[in-house]
N, C-alpha and C positions, 0 to 999 in steps of 0.2 A: 614773484615765481619761487616757489623752494626748488632747491637743487640738495643732492647729497651731499655732505661737506664734514669735515672735521670742526667745522665754526657753528655749526647748528646746534641749538638748544638740546641737550642731552639730561639724563636723569641726573637726580642731584648727587648720585656719586659718581659721578665723572664731570670733569670740569669742561672741557672741550676737546675733539681731536682736531687735526689739521691736514686738510687736502691732499689729495693725489690718489690715482688710481687703487694703489695700496694704501686703504686706510687703516690707520693707526689709532687707535683711542687713548689718549694721555688720561690718566690719573693721577689728580692732586689733591691730596688731603688737606685739612684746614691747617694742620701744624706743619704742612711742605710749602706754605705759601708765605713766609716768612719774610718781610721786606724791611729794608734799613734806609729810609730818605735820607737822600744827601751822602749816602756813602761812597761816592765816587771822586770826591774832592774838588778837584780842578773843573768839572764838569756839573756848573750850578742849577740845582733843581732835580739832578738826575735821583733814581733809585737803583739799588743793588737788589738782584735776586740772590739770597741766601740760600733758601732750603728749599727750591722750587726748581730744578734741573729738569724736569719734565714738562715745566710749563712752556705752550707754543711760543716762539720769539719772533716777532716779525718786523720789519723796517719797512716804512713808508717814507720815501721823500718826498720833501714839498708837503708835509703834514702840519703847518700851523696854520694854512687858511685853506678855502675853496674845499673841493673834493679829498684833497689829501686829510684835512681836518676831520671830515664827517667820516672818512673810512677808519683813521685810527682811532677815534671815540667808538665806532660802532665793532671793530675787532676787539679793542680793550673790553667793552661790555660783553663779550663772548668768552672770555676768560683768558685773552692773550697778553703776554707782555709786550709792548708796542714801544718799539724805538722811535721817536718823533724826530724828525728832521727839519729844519729852516735855517733861514739866514739870521732871524729876527727873535732873540733870546726872551722879550718880553712876551711875544706871542707864544712861544714854546714853553713859556711856564704856565701860561694860560690853559693851553691844550692840557698841561700835566694836571694841572687843578681842576679841570673839566673831568678829566680820566677819573681822579681820585674820588670827586664828588659823586661821580654816576655808579662807582662800583664796579664790580665784576673782575678786571684784570689790573693790570699793573702799566707803566710807563716811565720812561727816561728821555732826557731830550740831548741831541748833540748838534751844535752850529757848524755850518759849512756853507761855503759860496759855490756852489757848482761851477761858477764861472772861474775858478781856481782849480786846476789839476792837483797842486799840493793839497789841497784844503780837502778834496776827494779821497787822496791818498791817505792822510791823516785821519778821516772819517773811516775809512775801511781799516786801517791799523788798530784804532781804538776799538772799533766792534770785535774784531779777532782778538784783541786780547782780553777782554772784558766779557764777553759771551761763550759759552760752551757750544751753542746752538744757533743755528738761524733758520728756521722753517719757510718762511715766506720773505721775498723781496718785491716789493711792489715800485718799480721808477716810474714815480708822478709826477717829480718836479719838472717845471717848465717855463719856458719864456713864449709868450703868445706872439702873434702877428705884428703887436705893437701898433701906435697910433699912425694913420695915414701919413706919408711923408717924412717920417723919422730916419735918422741917418744909420747907415752901418755901423755896428761895433764891433771892433776887434779885442779879444780876451787879451791877457798878459801872456796867455800860452800861444796866442798868433792866429787863433780858429774866429770865424765868424761867429758871433755870441749864440745865436738859436741853435746852430748846429753843435755849438760845445755844451750848451746847457742841457739840450733837450735830446742829445745822443751821446756824443763823446763821454760826457761824464759819468751816464748812466753804463755805458760800456766798460769804462775802466773799474768802477764801483763793483758790478756785477763780476768781472774777470778776477779782482780780488777776494772777492767773497765765495767764490765757486767752492774752495776747499772745506770751507765751513758749512755749505748748503751741503755738500756730498755728505758730509759727515752727520748731518742731521736728515738724510734721506729717509723717507719721502718727503722732497720740499719742491717749491715753485717759485719760479719767477714770473711777474705780471708786468709788463710794460705798456703804460696808459699812452697810447698813440692818438691817432686822429683821422677821421675821413679825408681832413686835406693832405693829399699826398702828391707830391710832385717829383718827376723824374731827377734823380741824382745826375749832376754834370760833375764827374770826377777829375774834369780839366780845370775845374774853378770851385772847389769847394769852399774856399776862403770868400767866395762871392765879390771878386775883384772887379768882375763887370755888370752892369744890369741889376744892381741890388733891390730888392722888393722884399718887405718884411712879411708878406703872406707867402712869397713864393720860397724865403730862406724858411720859414716855419712849416711849408708843406714837405719840403726836402729832409729836413731834420727829421721829421715824423714818419716819413717813408724809411728813413736810415733804422729808425727804431724797429720798423717792421722786418727790414732785410737782417738785422741782427737778430731778432725772434725765430725766424725762420732757420738760420743758420745754425744758431746754437741749440735748437731744437734736434738739428739733426745731428751735430757734434756729441749731444749729451744723451742719444737713443739708450735707454736700457741703463742710465746711469742711476735713475731714481730722482732726477733733478727734472722737473717740466718746464717749459716757458709757453706763454701765452701773449699775445697782444690784443688790446681791446680800444675802440673808438667809443668812448663811454654815452656820449650823449651831444647833439647838437647845439653850439655856441650856450653853455650853462650859464647860469648867473653868477658868475665869478669876476674877479679882479682882471684876471686874463683876458675875459671876454669884454668887460666893459671900458677898457683901456685903449681898444679899437674903436670906442665911439659907438659901437654897434647896438642892437637891441639884444637881449639873452631871447633865447629859442626854447630853452629846457631849464629845469631846475637841477639843481646838485644832487636832490634825492634820486633823480632819475639816472645820473651818470653814477651814483653810488652801487645802485642796482645791477646796472652793466657790469662794473668791476668785481662787486662780489659774487655775481655767476662766474667770471674769469678766475677766480679764486678758487671756487667750489665745485667746478663741473669736472665730472668723472666719466662724461660722453664723447669728448673730443680728444683727438691727438695732440700731443705737444706740437708746437708750432702753429696752432691756430690762430687766425686773426677773427675778432669778433666786430661786428657792425653792431653796437649797441649788445642786444640779448641773441642776437643770430651770427652762427658762425659765417664767414663771408671771404669773398675774394680781394685781396688787395691790389695794388697797382702792379702791373706786370712785371716790374722790376724785380718786385721782392721774390719771384721765383725763378729768376735768372741765376744761375748758380756761380757763372763768372763774374756777375757783379757783387754778388754776395761776398765772393772769395776777395775781389777787389777791395772792398769795402773792409772787411776785415784786416787785410794785410796793412791797410792805410790806417786803419784804427789803431792796430797795435804799433805802428811807428809813431802817431802822433801822441798817445797817450804813453807810452813804455808799458803798456798793460803785460803782467805776466803770462808766459803762455798757457794756455789750458792745460791742466793738470792729465798726465800720462793716465792717472786712473779714471779719469772721465772721458776717454776718448773711446769710441766704439774700436 
């Protein structure tokens, strides 16, 4: 399904434009695409953009495996510079090599464990310091429901693991990178959510009572969608749009296989859905997509009081900076 987008193949004189209702075509000449492999010192295997300030820059969290990896490869093949993120440096280097081998764009890799808010903060600081722009942020990294009967895990920050990795860390990372995205506007945030959405219990976000991996996963994914709707309202008319997408049912990934269930769809199907959320110009910011169709999420996502309560608690839990005044309506 072809969609108008800044990542759609264009004539040779143009590399690619990037997403939004106000489409801007970015022109990158061969002389402007000079890269220096390994130019970032402590970040092994990264590349530094030296003479291509107009190359679209995208960050895909959890992009060393599964859906995130395929998305990173696809966006790079369309001319973007992809910031690859994951916990495993060996996998990160493999993705960089795959992007280099296929040609098109470029990439860098930064390791960070989203189960540590300190590492999330450091990741955001590095990106802010080393990049003049950020056109697209895809919050894709996540922890699945887990194997049946597994125990609840509390992170070093004191939060239930799925709630932190799937939601809180993305909330913090997004908040910290918003000024950079505003400077790059038009820009877009895509939260990879799920059809598995369970109502949030604000009295027990740590799951001290009645823990269930599938329930914890469903709550964390609904939190992502509340965040999407809430942030879209806050950023209205700012040039930064926000979307959420359930990519496909039970894709053939490690996240699904660890549950012991059988995959119901392919990563390619999920990739198609996420690309549409990235490219679409036909839907308002804040839209939730069920695969390729705009859909209604769980009713709690449209409860303003619930969204405001989640936002306040998330700011308290993460110490996230307030939304810049220049971004508020």
